[in-house]
Biopython code that builds the backbone (N, CA, C, O; Angstrom):
import numpy as np
from Bio.PDB.StructureBuilder import StructureBuilder

atoms = [
    (1, "UNK", "N", (-52.964, -58.693, 136.312)),
    (1, "UNK", "CA", (-53.749, -59.129, 137.800)),
    (1, "UNK", "C", (-54.170, -57.943, 137.783)),
    (1, "UNK", "O", (-53.531, -57.132, 137.113)),
    (2, "UNK", "N", (-55.069, -57.611, 138.333)),
    (2, "UNK", "CA", (-56.275, -56.548, 138.943)),
    (2, "UNK", "C", (-56.677, -56.732, 139.895)),
    (2, "UNK", "O", (-56.941, -57.923, 140.061)),
    (3, "UNK", "N", (-57.041, -55.673, 141.279)),
    (3, "UNK", "CA", (-57.809, -56.346, 141.878)),
    (3, "UNK", "C", (-58.773, -55.750, 142.076)),
    (3, "UNK", "O", (-58.850, -54.561, 141.766)),
    (4, "UNK", "N", (-59.907, -56.503, 142.724)),
    (4, "UNK", "CA", (-61.431, -56.018, 143.262)),
    (4, "UNK", "C", (-61.159, -54.923, 143.580)),
    (4, "UNK", "O", (-60.091, -54.631, 144.117)),
    (5, "UNK", "N", (-62.089, -54.093, 143.304)),
    (5, "UNK", "CA", (-62.120, -52.657, 144.250)),
    (5, "UNK", "C", (-62.797, -53.070, 145.891)),
    (5, "UNK", "O", (-63.942, -53.522, 145.893)),
    (6, "UNK", "N", (-62.259, -52.947, 146.895)),
    (6, "UNK", "CA", (-62.338, -53.340, 148.286)),
    (6, "UNK", "C", (-63.886, -52.355, 148.713)),
    (6, "UNK", "O", (-64.911, -52.852, 149.179)),
    (7, "UNK", "N", (-63.717, -51.225, 148.468)),
    (7, "UNK", "CA", (-64.740, -50.296, 148.656)),
    (7, "UNK", "C", (-65.621, -49.782, 147.426)),
    (7, "UNK", "O", (-64.990, -49.288, 146.491)),
    (8, "UNK", "N", (-66.637, -49.830, 147.354)),
    (8, "UNK", "CA", (-67.603, -49.793, 146.109)),
    (8, "UNK", "C", (-68.094, -48.495, 146.457)),
    (8, "UNK", "O", (-68.552, -48.251, 147.573)),
    (9, "UNK", "N", (-68.010, -47.633, 145.509)),
    (9, "UNK", "CA", (-68.172, -45.925, 145.569)),
    (9, "UNK", "C", (-69.713, -45.890, 145.940)),
    (9, "UNK", "O", (-70.461, -46.579, 145.246)),
    (10, "UNK", "N", (-70.297, -45.080, 147.068)),
    (10, "UNK", "CA", (-71.546, -44.471, 147.325)),
    (10, "UNK", "C", (-72.530, -43.843, 146.431)),
    (10, "UNK", "O", (-72.315, -42.928, 145.636)),
    (11, "UNK", "N", (-73.596, -44.430, 146.657)),
    (11, "UNK", "CA", (-74.403, -44.044, 145.600)),
    (11, "UNK", "C", (-74.920, -42.716, 145.973)),
    (11, "UNK", "O", (-74.854, -42.424, 147.167)),
    (12, "UNK", "N", (-75.508, -41.721, 145.012)),
    (12, "UNK", "CA", (-75.466, -40.348, 145.181)),
    (12, "UNK", "C", (-76.973, -40.513, 145.900)),
    (12, "UNK", "O", (-77.892, -41.243, 145.526)),
    (13, "UNK", "N", (-76.935, -39.550, 147.117)),
    (13, "UNK", "CA", (-78.286, -39.565, 147.631)),
    (13, "UNK", "C", (-79.215, -38.253, 147.319)),
    (13, "UNK", "O", (-80.399, -38.088, 147.028)),
    (14, "UNK", "N", (-77.737, -37.143, 147.589)),
    (14, "UNK", "CA", (-78.808, -35.788, 146.820)),
    (14, "UNK", "C", (-77.627, -34.902, 146.001)),
    (14, "UNK", "O", (-76.545, -35.319, 145.589)),
    (15, "UNK", "N", (-77.911, -34.218, 145.950)),
    (15, "UNK", "CA", (-77.632, -32.841, 144.747)),
    (15, "UNK", "C", (-77.666, -31.621, 145.149)),
    (15, "UNK", "O", (-78.833, -31.365, 145.445)),
    (16, "UNK", "N", (-76.979, -30.710, 145.318)),
    (16, "UNK", "CA", (-77.081, -29.473, 145.687)),
    (16, "UNK", "C", (-77.320, -28.535, 143.936)),
    (16, "UNK", "O", (-76.705, -28.594, 142.871)),
    (17, "UNK", "N", (-78.494, -27.762, 144.408)),
    (17, "UNK", "CA", (-78.630, -27.426, 142.855)),
    (17, "UNK", "C", (-79.106, -25.955, 143.197)),
    (17, "UNK", "O", (-80.076, -25.679, 143.903)),
    (18, "UNK", "N", (-78.267, -25.073, 142.583)),
    (18, "UNK", "CA", (-78.084, -23.736, 142.440)),
    (18, "UNK", "C", (-79.496, -22.745, 141.868)),
    (18, "UNK", "O", (-79.214, -22.333, 140.743)),
    (19, "UNK", "N", (-80.384, -22.436, 142.146)),
    (19, "UNK", "CA", (-81.511, -21.936, 141.582)),
    (19, "UNK", "C", (-80.740, -20.304, 141.968)),
    (19, "UNK", "O", (-80.115, -19.962, 142.971)),
    (20, "UNK", "N", (-81.056, -19.621, 140.863)),
    (20, "UNK", "CA", (-80.742, -18.509, 140.429)),
    (20, "UNK", "C", (-81.855, -17.659, 140.700)),
    (20, "UNK", "O", (-81.464, -16.491, 140.728)),
    (21, "UNK", "N", (-83.037, -17.756, 140.904)),
    (21, "UNK", "CA", (-84.119, -17.045, 141.227)),
    (21, "UNK", "C", (-84.256, -16.712, 142.493)),
    (21, "UNK", "O", (-84.747, -15.653, 142.885)),
    (22, "UNK", "N", (-83.882, -17.490, 143.096)),
    (22, "UNK", "CA", (-83.861, -17.633, 144.864)),
    (22, "UNK", "C", (-83.142, -16.637, 145.346)),
    (22, "UNK", "O", (-83.587, -15.730, 146.048)),
    (23, "UNK", "N", (-81.707, -16.805, 144.890)),
    (23, "UNK", "CA", (-80.853, -15.666, 145.927)),
    (23, "UNK", "C", (-79.232, -15.676, 144.668)),
    (23, "UNK", "O", (-78.903, -16.467, 143.784)),
    (24, "UNK", "N", (-78.515, -14.234, 145.263)),
    (24, "UNK", "CA", (-78.001, -14.024, 144.457)),
    (24, "UNK", "C", (-76.217, -14.478, 144.587)),
    (24, "UNK", "O", (-75.752, -13.868, 145.550)),
    (25, "UNK", "N", (-75.665, -14.929, 144.232)),
    (25, "UNK", "CA", (-74.475, -15.222, 144.762)),
    (25, "UNK", "C", (-73.358, -14.227, 144.144)),
    (25, "UNK", "O", (-73.612, -13.478, 143.200)),
    (26, "UNK", "N", (-72.306, -14.285, 144.669)),
    (26, "UNK", "CA", (-71.273, -13.620, 144.302)),
    (26, "UNK", "C", (-70.892, -12.515, 144.752)),
    (26, "UNK", "O", (-71.740, -12.265, 145.608)),
    (27, "UNK", "N", (-69.754, -11.209, 144.730)),
    (27, "UNK", "CA", (-69.605, -10.218, 145.317)),
    (27, "UNK", "C", (-69.988, -8.975, 144.666)),
    (27, "UNK", "O", (-70.637, -9.050, 143.622)),
    (28, "UNK", "N", (-69.668, -7.831, 145.150)),
    (28, "UNK", "CA", (-70.155, -6.797, 144.777)),
    (28, "UNK", "C", (-71.336, -5.612, 145.258)),
    (28, "UNK", "O", (-71.348, -5.256, 146.436)),
    (29, "UNK", "N", (-72.037, -5.199, 144.557)),
    (29, "UNK", "CA", (-73.596, -5.179, 145.168)),
    (29, "UNK", "C", (-74.409, -5.513, 145.278)),
    (29, "UNK", "O", (-74.925, -5.758, 144.188)),
    (30, "UNK", "N", (-74.980, -5.727, 146.050)),
    (30, "UNK", "CA", (-75.990, -6.903, 146.779)),
    (30, "UNK", "C", (-75.530, -7.994, 147.214)),
    (30, "UNK", "O", (-76.379, -8.807, 147.577)),
    (31, "UNK", "N", (-74.013, -8.409, 147.336)),
    (31, "UNK", "CA", (-73.780, -9.791, 147.301)),
    (31, "UNK", "C", (-73.116, -9.719, 148.538)),
    (31, "UNK", "O", (-73.248, -8.688, 149.198)),
    (32, "UNK", "N", (-72.448, -10.609, 148.949)),
    (32, "UNK", "CA", (-71.838, -11.060, 150.531)),
    (32, "UNK", "C", (-71.227, -9.880, 150.949)),
    (32, "UNK", "O", (-71.300, -9.596, 152.145)),
    (33, "UNK", "N", (-70.602, -9.096, 150.134)),
    (33, "UNK", "CA", (-69.833, -8.377, 151.252)),
    (33, "UNK", "C", (-70.343, -7.310, 151.498)),
    (33, "UNK", "O", (-69.749, -6.445, 152.141)),
    (34, "UNK", "N", (-71.754, -7.144, 150.951)),
    (34, "UNK", "CA", (-72.749, -5.703, 151.189)),
    (34, "UNK", "C", (-73.589, -6.176, 152.562)),
    (34, "UNK", "O", (-74.236, -7.206, 152.751)),
    (35, "UNK", "N", (-73.333, -5.026, 153.459)),
    (35, "UNK", "CA", (-74.259, -5.298, 154.707)),
    (35, "UNK", "C", (-75.023, -4.009, 154.678)),
    (35, "UNK", "O", (-74.374, -2.964, 154.610)),
    (36, "UNK", "N", (-76.178, -3.975, 154.716)),
    (36, "UNK", "CA", (-77.472, -3.312, 154.576)),
    (36, "UNK", "C", (-77.668, -2.276, 155.892)),
    (36, "UNK", "O", (-77.811, -1.058, 155.993)),
    (37, "UNK", "N", (-77.597, -3.436, 156.881)),
    (37, "UNK", "CA", (-77.622, -2.525, 158.461)),
    (37, "UNK", "C", (-76.014, -2.809, 158.979)),
    (37, "UNK", "O", (-75.044, -3.445, 158.566)),
    (38, "UNK", "N", (-76.298, -2.070, 159.963)),
    (38, "UNK", "CA", (-75.132, -2.308, 160.918)),
    (38, "UNK", "C", (-75.411, -2.591, 162.502)),
    (38, "UNK", "O", (-76.561, -2.791, 162.894)),
    (39, "UNK", "N", (-74.516, -2.595, 163.212)),
    (39, "UNK", "CA", (-74.868, -2.815, 164.542)),
    (39, "UNK", "C", (-75.356, -1.563, 165.387)),
    (39, "UNK", "O", (-74.779, -0.476, 165.432)),
    (40, "UNK", "N", (-76.121, -1.793, 165.818)),
    (40, "UNK", "CA", (-77.101, -0.474, 166.733)),
    (40, "UNK", "C", (-78.215, -0.004, 165.828)),
    (40, "UNK", "O", (-79.113, 0.650, 166.358)),
    (41, "UNK", "N", (-78.271, -0.227, 164.648)),
    (41, "UNK", "CA", (-79.289, 0.207, 163.971)),
    (41, "UNK", "C", (-80.839, -0.108, 164.521)),
    (41, "UNK", "O", (-81.079, -0.987, 165.349)),
    (42, "UNK", "N", (-81.738, 0.666, 163.986)),
    (42, "UNK", "CA", (-82.960, 0.093, 164.854)),
    (42, "UNK", "C", (-84.015, -0.189, 163.714)),
    (42, "UNK", "O", (-84.491, 0.732, 163.050)),
    (43, "UNK", "N", (-84.388, -1.650, 163.503)),
    (43, "UNK", "CA", (-84.790, -2.297, 161.911)),
    (43, "UNK", "C", (-86.626, -2.399, 162.737)),
    (43, "UNK", "O", (-87.041, -1.833, 163.748)),
    (44, "UNK", "N", (-87.152, -3.100, 162.033)),
    (44, "UNK", "CA", (-88.687, -2.946, 161.533)),
    (44, "UNK", "C", (-88.592, -4.733, 160.958)),
    (44, "UNK", "O", (-88.148, -5.144, 159.885)),
    (45, "UNK", "N", (-89.177, -5.520, 162.101)),
    (45, "UNK", "CA", (-89.375, -6.970, 161.119)),
    (45, "UNK", "C", (-90.886, -7.048, 160.032)),
    (45, "UNK", "O", (-92.008, -6.559, 160.168)),
    (46, "UNK", "N", (-90.328, -7.813, 159.063)),
    (46, "UNK", "CA", (-91.262, -7.402, 158.235)),
    (46, "UNK", "C", (-92.169, -8.975, 158.012)),
    (46, "UNK", "O", (-93.065, -9.139, 157.183)),
    (47, "UNK", "N", (-91.631, -10.064, 159.030)),
    (47, "UNK", "CA", (-92.090, -11.092, 158.802)),
    (47, "UNK", "C", (-92.077, -11.747, 159.977)),
    (47, "UNK", "O", (-90.949, -11.833, 160.462)),
    (48, "UNK", "N", (-93.240, -12.405, 160.814)),
    (48, "UNK", "CA", (-93.747, -13.027, 162.000)),
    (48, "UNK", "C", (-92.475, -14.072, 161.738)),
    (48, "UNK", "O", (-92.025, -14.569, 160.706)),
    (49, "UNK", "N", (-92.105, -14.178, 163.121)),
    (49, "UNK", "CA", (-90.755, -15.515, 163.431)),
    (49, "UNK", "C", (-91.547, -16.254, 164.788)),
    (49, "UNK", "O", (-91.808, -15.793, 165.899)),
    (50, "UNK", "N", (-91.724, -17.192, 164.366)),
    (50, "UNK", "CA", (-92.337, -18.404, 165.377)),
    (50, "UNK", "C", (-91.101, -19.375, 165.791)),
    (50, "UNK", "O", (-90.159, -19.421, 165.000)),
    (51, "UNK", "N", (-91.028, -20.310, 167.216)),
    (51, "UNK", "CA", (-90.178, -20.691, 167.349)),
    (51, "UNK", "C", (-90.588, -22.179, 166.717)),
    (51, "UNK", "O", (-91.724, -22.638, 166.828)),
    (52, "UNK", "N", (-89.448, -22.893, 166.008)),
    (52, "UNK", "CA", (-89.494, -24.340, 165.242)),
    (52, "UNK", "C", (-88.970, -25.314, 166.609)),
    (52, "UNK", "O", (-89.029, -26.543, 166.644)),
    (53, "UNK", "N", (-88.518, -24.535, 167.559)),
    (53, "UNK", "CA", (-88.149, -26.198, 168.771)),
    (53, "UNK", "C", (-86.422, -25.495, 169.002)),
    (53, "UNK", "O", (-85.515, -25.937, 169.707)),
    (54, "UNK", "N", (-86.446, -24.208, 168.067)),
    (54, "UNK", "CA", (-84.342, -24.457, 168.595)),
    (54, "UNK", "C", (-84.621, -22.936, 169.601)),
    (54, "UNK", "O", (-83.733, -22.702, 170.421)),
    (55, "UNK", "N", (-85.429, -22.262, 169.560)),
    (55, "UNK", "CA", (-85.426, -21.069, 170.555)),
    (55, "UNK", "C", (-85.549, -21.591, 172.282)),
    (55, "UNK", "O", (-86.650, -22.131, 172.397)),
    (56, "UNK", "N", (-84.926, -21.603, 173.399)),
    (56, "UNK", "CA", (-84.728, -22.460, 174.403)),
    (56, "UNK", "C", (-85.955, -21.847, 175.023)),
    (56, "UNK", "O", (-86.070, -20.672, 174.675)),
    (57, "UNK", "N", (-86.831, -22.226, 175.762)),
    (57, "UNK", "CA", (-87.530, -22.094, 177.405)),
    (57, "UNK", "C", (-89.073, -21.423, 176.794)),
    (57, "UNK", "O", (-90.006, -20.885, 177.391)),
    (58, "UNK", "N", (-88.812, -21.776, 175.137)),
    (58, "UNK", "CA", (-90.549, -21.562, 174.265)),
    (58, "UNK", "C", (-91.193, -22.390, 174.038)),
    (58, "UNK", "O", (-90.908, -23.572, 174.228)),
    (59, "UNK", "N", (-92.267, -21.940, 173.552)),
    (59, "UNK", "CA", (-93.134, -23.149, 172.817)),
    (59, "UNK", "C", (-92.896, -23.749, 172.158)),
    (59, "UNK", "O", (-91.808, -23.887, 172.717)),
    (60, "UNK", "N", (-92.771, -24.791, 170.818)),
    (60, "UNK", "CA", (-93.017, -24.810, 169.649)),
    (60, "UNK", "C", (-94.487, -24.290, 168.995)),
    (60, "UNK", "O", (-95.647, -24.576, 169.288)),
    (61, "UNK", "N", (-94.124, -23.731, 168.357)),
    (61, "UNK", "CA", (-95.327, -22.765, 167.299)),
    (61, "UNK", "C", (-95.396, -20.965, 168.239)),
    (61, "UNK", "O", (-95.997, -20.006, 167.753)),
    (62, "UNK", "N", (-94.697, -20.919, 169.488)),
    (62, "UNK", "CA", (-95.338, -19.671, 169.961)),
    (62, "UNK", "C", (-94.564, -18.742, 168.875)),
    (62, "UNK", "O", (-93.665, -18.964, 168.063)),
    (63, "UNK", "N", (-95.290, -17.654, 169.218)),
    (63, "UNK", "CA", (-94.811, -16.122, 168.480)),
    (63, "UNK", "C", (-93.958, -15.700, 168.810)),
    (63, "UNK", "O", (-94.361, -15.421, 169.939)),
    (64, "UNK", "N", (-92.339, -15.142, 168.782)),
    (64, "UNK", "CA", (-91.155, -14.945, 168.706)),
    (64, "UNK", "C", (-91.205, -13.180, 168.540)),
    (64, "UNK", "O", (-90.517, -12.547, 169.341)),
    (65, "UNK", "N", (-91.765, -12.649, 167.825)),
    (65, "UNK", "CA", (-91.675, -11.442, 166.853)),
    (65, "UNK", "C", (-92.753, -11.504, 165.990)),
    (65, "UNK", "O", (-93.022, -12.540, 165.382)),
    (66, "UNK", "N", (-93.577, -10.191, 165.852)),
    (66, "UNK", "CA", (-94.791, -10.064, 165.208)),
    (66, "UNK", "C", (-94.225, -9.507, 163.767)),
    (66, "UNK", "O", (-93.006, -9.521, 163.592)),
    (67, "UNK", "N", (-94.952, -9.098, 162.905)),
    (67, "UNK", "CA", (-94.854, -7.985, 161.941)),
    (67, "UNK", "C", (-94.655, -6.631, 162.426)),
    (67, "UNK", "O", (-95.607, -6.215, 163.086)),
    (68, "UNK", "N", (-93.558, -5.724, 162.265)),
    (68, "UNK", "CA", (-94.192, -4.523, 162.239)),
    (68, "UNK", "C", (-93.348, -4.191, 163.853)),
    (68, "UNK", "O", (-93.375, -3.041, 164.291)),
    (69, "UNK", "N", (-92.658, -5.265, 164.603)),
    (69, "UNK", "CA", (-91.666, -5.299, 165.742)),
    (69, "UNK", "C", (-90.673, -4.363, 165.829)),
    (69, "UNK", "O", (-90.643, -3.734, 164.771)),
    (70, "UNK", "N", (-89.856, -3.985, 166.596)),
    (70, "UNK", "CA", (-88.808, -2.918, 166.198)),
    (70, "UNK", "C", (-87.667, -3.610, 167.431)),
    (70, "UNK", "O", (-87.723, -3.821, 168.642)),
    (71, "UNK", "N", (-86.888, -3.760, 166.597)),
    (71, "UNK", "CA", (-85.477, -4.466, 167.137)),
    (71, "UNK", "C", (-84.151, -3.447, 166.907)),
    (71, "UNK", "O", (-83.995, -2.469, 166.176)),
    (72, "UNK", "N", (-83.403, -4.026, 167.724)),
    (72, "UNK", "CA", (-81.728, -3.450, 167.636)),
    (72, "UNK", "C", (-80.765, -4.721, 166.935)),
    (72, "UNK", "O", (-80.544, -5.813, 167.459)),
    (73, "UNK", "N", (-80.258, -4.230, 165.571)),
    (73, "UNK", "CA", (-79.165, -5.031, 165.080)),
    (73, "UNK", "C", (-78.138, -5.168, 166.027)),
    (73, "UNK", "O", (-77.511, -4.190, 166.434)),
    (74, "UNK", "N", (-77.853, -6.688, 166.528)),
    (74, "UNK", "CA", (-76.506, -6.988, 167.418)),
    (74, "UNK", "C", (-75.313, -6.873, 166.647)),
    (74, "UNK", "O", (-74.579, -5.911, 166.872)),
    (75, "UNK", "N", (-74.989, -7.750, 165.725)),
    (75, "UNK", "CA", (-74.374, -8.268, 164.317)),
    (75, "UNK", "C", (-74.481, -8.782, 163.240)),
    (75, "UNK", "O", (-75.555, -9.279, 162.903)),
    (76, "UNK", "N", (-73.570, -8.791, 162.562)),
    (76, "UNK", "CA", (-74.037, -9.237, 161.260)),
    (76, "UNK", "C", (-73.011, -9.804, 160.630)),
    (76, "UNK", "O", (-71.879, -9.353, 160.801)),
    (77, "UNK", "N", (-73.302, -11.160, 159.589)),
    (77, "UNK", "CA", (-72.536, -11.750, 158.946)),
    (77, "UNK", "C", (-73.293, -12.162, 157.347)),
    (77, "UNK", "O", (-74.429, -11.937, 156.932)),
    (78, "UNK", "N", (-72.308, -12.737, 156.813)),
    (78, "UNK", "CA", (-72.346, -13.897, 155.415)),
    (78, "UNK", "C", (-72.507, -15.356, 155.789)),
    (78, "UNK", "O", (-71.950, -15.855, 156.766)),
    (79, "UNK", "N", (-73.290, -16.003, 154.968)),
    (79, "UNK", "CA", (-73.260, -17.165, 154.893)),
    (79, "UNK", "C", (-73.898, -17.545, 153.668)),
    (79, "UNK", "O", (-75.033, -17.085, 153.543)),
    (80, "UNK", "N", (-73.328, -18.515, 152.400)),
    (80, "UNK", "CA", (-73.380, -18.543, 151.554)),
    (80, "UNK", "C", (-74.052, -17.643, 150.278)),
    (80, "UNK", "O", (-74.839, -17.964, 149.387)),
    (81, "UNK", "N", (-73.440, -16.492, 150.574)),
    (81, "UNK", "CA", (-73.514, -15.666, 150.092)),
    (81, "UNK", "C", (-75.090, -14.666, 150.272)),
    (81, "UNK", "O", (-75.457, -13.726, 149.565)),
    (82, "UNK", "N", (-75.687, -15.198, 151.305)),
    (82, "UNK", "CA", (-76.516, -13.804, 152.134)),
    (82, "UNK", "C", (-76.474, -13.318, 152.934)),
    (82, "UNK", "O", (-75.890, -13.861, 153.872)),
    (83, "UNK", "N", (-76.940, -12.237, 153.092)),
    (83, "UNK", "CA", (-75.927, -11.623, 155.005)),
    (83, "UNK", "C", (-77.220, -11.766, 155.787)),
    (83, "UNK", "O", (-78.371, -11.907, 155.373)),
    (84, "UNK", "N", (-76.639, -11.679, 157.285)),
    (84, "UNK", "CA", (-77.840, -12.771, 158.283)),
    (84, "UNK", "C", (-77.102, -11.729, 159.214)),
    (84, "UNK", "O", (-76.001, -11.181, 159.157)),
    (85, "UNK", "N", (-78.694, -11.661, 160.533)),
    (85, "UNK", "CA", (-78.371, -10.568, 161.634)),
    (85, "UNK", "C", (-78.817, -11.277, 162.808)),
    (85, "UNK", "O", (-79.508, -12.296, 162.810)),
    (86, "UNK", "N", (-78.306, -10.570, 163.934)),
    (86, "UNK", "CA", (-78.745, -10.944, 165.038)),
    (86, "UNK", "C", (-79.470, -9.970, 165.233)),
    (86, "UNK", "O", (-79.051, -8.821, 165.100)),
    (87, "UNK", "N", (-80.678, -10.255, 165.581)),
    (87, "UNK", "CA", (-81.263, -8.900, 166.027)),
    (87, "UNK", "C", (-81.980, -9.214, 167.798)),
    (87, "UNK", "O", (-82.406, -10.182, 168.428)),
    (88, "UNK", "N", (-81.801, -7.960, 167.991)),
    (88, "UNK", "CA", (-82.574, -8.365, 169.584)),
    (88, "UNK", "C", (-83.846, -7.232, 169.806)),
    (88, "UNK", "O", (-83.720, -6.009, 169.876)),
    (89, "UNK", "N", (-85.004, -7.963, 169.887)),
    (89, "UNK", "CA", (-86.277, -7.053, 170.225)),
    (89, "UNK", "C", (-86.511, -7.434, 171.850)),
    (89, "UNK", "O", (-86.815, -8.479, 172.424)),
    (90, "UNK", "N", (-86.130, -5.651, 172.439)),
    (90, "UNK", "CA", (-86.574, -5.800, 173.722)),
    (90, "UNK", "C", (-88.178, -5.890, 174.194)),
    (90, "UNK", "O", (-88.635, -6.120, 175.314)),
    (91, "UNK", "N", (-88.787, -5.654, 173.071)),
    (91, "UNK", "CA", (-90.243, -5.745, 173.535)),
    (91, "UNK", "C", (-91.088, -7.057, 174.079)),
    (91, "UNK", "O", (-92.017, -7.284, 174.855)),
    (92, "UNK", "N", (-89.993, -7.951, 172.994)),
    (92, "UNK", "CA", (-90.538, -9.161, 173.219)),
    (92, "UNK", "C", (-89.768, -9.762, 173.946)),
    (92, "UNK", "O", (-90.162, -10.804, 174.470)),
    (93, "UNK", "N", (-88.865, -9.433, 174.112)),
    (93, "UNK", "CA", (-87.710, -10.478, 175.425)),
    (93, "UNK", "C", (-87.396, -11.133, 174.158)),
    (93, "UNK", "O", (-87.874, -12.252, 174.345)),
    (94, "UNK", "N", (-86.720, -11.137, 172.590)),
    (94, "UNK", "CA", (-86.358, -12.720, 172.006)),
    (94, "UNK", "C", (-84.926, -11.633, 171.374)),
    (94, "UNK", "O", (-84.789, -10.412, 171.299)),
    (95, "UNK", "N", (-84.176, -12.630, 171.062)),
    (95, "UNK", "CA", (-83.004, -12.606, 169.857)),
    (95, "UNK", "C", (-83.176, -13.076, 168.824)),
    (95, "UNK", "O", (-83.554, -14.197, 169.165)),
    (96, "UNK", "N", (-83.191, -13.073, 167.353)),
    (96, "UNK", "CA", (-83.340, -14.003, 166.521)),
    (96, "UNK", "C", (-82.484, -13.885, 165.797)),
    (96, "UNK", "O", (-81.531, -13.156, 166.074)),
    (97, "UNK", "N", (-82.549, -14.451, 164.844)),
    (97, "UNK", "CA", (-81.996, -14.455, 163.176)),
    (97, "UNK", "C", (-82.891, -14.245, 161.969)),
    (97, "UNK", "O", (-83.689, -15.062, 161.507)),
    (98, "UNK", "N", (-82.621, -12.970, 161.516)),
    (98, "UNK", "CA", (-83.166, -12.395, 160.458)),
    (98, "UNK", "C", (-82.026, -11.789, 159.256)),
    (98, "UNK", "O", (-81.105, -10.973, 159.284)),
    (99, "UNK", "N", (-82.632, -12.652, 158.235)),
    (99, "UNK", "CA", (-81.946, -12.329, 156.811)),
    (99, "UNK", "C", (-82.155, -10.983, 156.519)),
    (99, "UNK", "O", (-83.116, -10.512, 157.127)),
    (100, "UNK", "N", (-81.546, -10.188, 155.761)),
    (100, "UNK", "CA", (-81.594, -8.653, 155.226)),
    (100, "UNK", "C", (-83.320, -8.502, 154.700)),
    (100, "UNK", "O", (-84.133, -7.763, 155.255)),
    (101, "UNK", "N", (-83.540, -9.172, 153.803)),
    (101, "UNK", "CA", (-84.732, -8.905, 153.101)),
    (101, "UNK", "C", (-85.823, -9.266, 154.329)),
    (101, "UNK", "O", (-86.879, -9.475, 153.731)),
    (102, "UNK", "N", (-86.035, -9.419, 155.640)),
    (102, "UNK", "CA", (-87.372, -9.792, 156.004)),
    (102, "UNK", "C", (-87.056, -8.822, 157.302)),
    (102, "UNK", "O", (-87.483, -9.159, 158.406)),
    (103, "UNK", "N", (-86.287, -7.593, 157.134)),
    (103, "UNK", "CA", (-86.262, -6.366, 157.985)),
    (103, "UNK", "C", (-85.920, -4.976, 157.022)),
    (103, "UNK", "O", (-85.252, -4.731, 156.017)),
    (104, "UNK", "N", (-86.734, -4.288, 157.898)),
    (104, "UNK", "CA", (-86.225, -2.577, 156.959)),
    (104, "UNK", "C", (-86.187, -1.654, 158.158)),
    (104, "UNK", "O", (-86.707, -1.878, 159.251)),
    (105, "UNK", "N", (-85.660, -0.835, 157.883)),
    (105, "UNK", "CA", (-85.116, 0.280, 159.235)),
    (105, "UNK", "C", (-86.075, 0.679, 159.608)),
    (105, "UNK", "O", (-87.116, 0.601, 158.956)),
    (106, "UNK", "N", (-86.005, 1.097, 160.505)),
    (106, "UNK", "CA", (-87.316, 1.366, 161.797)),
    (106, "UNK", "C", (-87.348, 3.056, 161.599)),
    (106, "UNK", "O", (-88.395, 3.616, 161.923)),
    (107, "UNK", "N", (-86.622, 3.590, 161.260)),
    (107, "UNK", "CA", (-86.788, 5.177, 160.656)),
    (107, "UNK", "C", (-87.893, 5.444, 159.696)),
    (107, "UNK", "O", (-88.636, 6.425, 159.660)),
    (108, "UNK", "N", (-87.867, 4.206, 158.781)),
    (108, "UNK", "CA", (-88.797, 4.288, 157.601)),
    (108, "UNK", "C", (-90.460, 4.174, 158.022)),
    (108, "UNK", "O", (-91.488, 4.488, 157.423)),
    (109, "UNK", "N", (-90.211, 3.614, 159.247)),
    (109, "UNK", "CA", (-91.521, 3.094, 159.633)),
    (109, "UNK", "C", (-92.035, 4.008, 160.827)),
    (109, "UNK", "O", (-92.687, 3.543, 161.762)),
    (110, "UNK", "N", (-91.659, 5.449, 160.710)),
    (110, "UNK", "CA", (-92.103, 6.215, 161.709)),
    (110, "UNK", "C", (-91.822, 6.168, 163.235)),
    (110, "UNK", "O", (-92.273, 6.947, 164.075)),
    (111, "UNK", "N", (-90.976, 5.090, 163.445)),
    (111, "UNK", "CA", (-90.131, 5.374, 164.718)),
    (111, "UNK", "C", (-89.165, 5.811, 165.165)),
    (111, "UNK", "O", (-88.350, 5.431, 164.324)),
    (112, "UNK", "N", (-88.437, 6.519, 166.117)),
    (112, "UNK", "CA", (-87.392, 6.684, 166.425)),
    (112, "UNK", "C", (-86.153, 6.301, 166.784)),
    (112, "UNK", "O", (-86.155, 5.764, 167.892)),
    (113, "UNK", "N", (-84.987, 6.379, 166.221)),
    (113, "UNK", "CA", (-83.498, 5.856, 166.132)),
    (113, "UNK", "C", (-82.984, 6.056, 167.557)),
    (113, "UNK", "O", (-82.643, 7.139, 168.032)),
    (114, "UNK", "N", (-82.967, 4.417, 168.420)),
    (114, "UNK", "CA", (-82.198, 4.806, 169.711)),
    (114, "UNK", "C", (-81.010, 5.160, 169.717)),
    (114, "UNK", "O", (-80.142, 4.522, 169.122)),
    (115, "UNK", "N", (-80.727, 6.473, 170.539)),
    (115, "UNK", "CA", (-79.252, 6.576, 170.934)),
    (115, "UNK", "C", (-77.807, 6.277, 170.893)),
    (115, "UNK", "O", (-77.620, 7.193, 171.694)),
    (116, "UNK", "N", (-76.919, 5.941, 170.739)),
    (116, "UNK", "CA", (-76.085, 4.936, 170.244)),
    (116, "UNK", "C", (-75.207, 5.022, 171.647)),
    (116, "UNK", "O", (-74.232, 4.289, 171.811)),
]
sb = StructureBuilder()
sb.init_structure("model")
sb.init_model(0)
sb.init_chain("A")
sb.init_seg("    ")
for serial, (resi, resn, name, xyz) in enumerate(atoms, 1):
    if name == "N":
        sb.init_residue(resn, " ", resi, " ")
    sb.init_atom(name, np.array(xyz, "f"), 0.0, 1.0, " ", f" {name:<3s}", serial, name[0])
structure = sb.get_structure()
């Protein structure tokens, strides 16, 4: 005698698909263990960052960081194979999280690196 299944399996709602053109996963050069920027490095933003509603005390859609603004790396970590950095922009009074490809060294853009 077989018993009927009391709980039917839920239907699949979504599926995670890896797109190799979008990001490189794995270890080694360019992987999760490679951090290009260290804490206290001066960096230049390559993108414009706006508030999507998560940043407190600022209006939604307000520009937090403009392209070309200079900031200082506070910390770095990896998540799902990508390097993320917490960057503080003193002139804009903002602390944002950027990916490695969204910033460059400030010294290459003609600014002076702050003393540690």
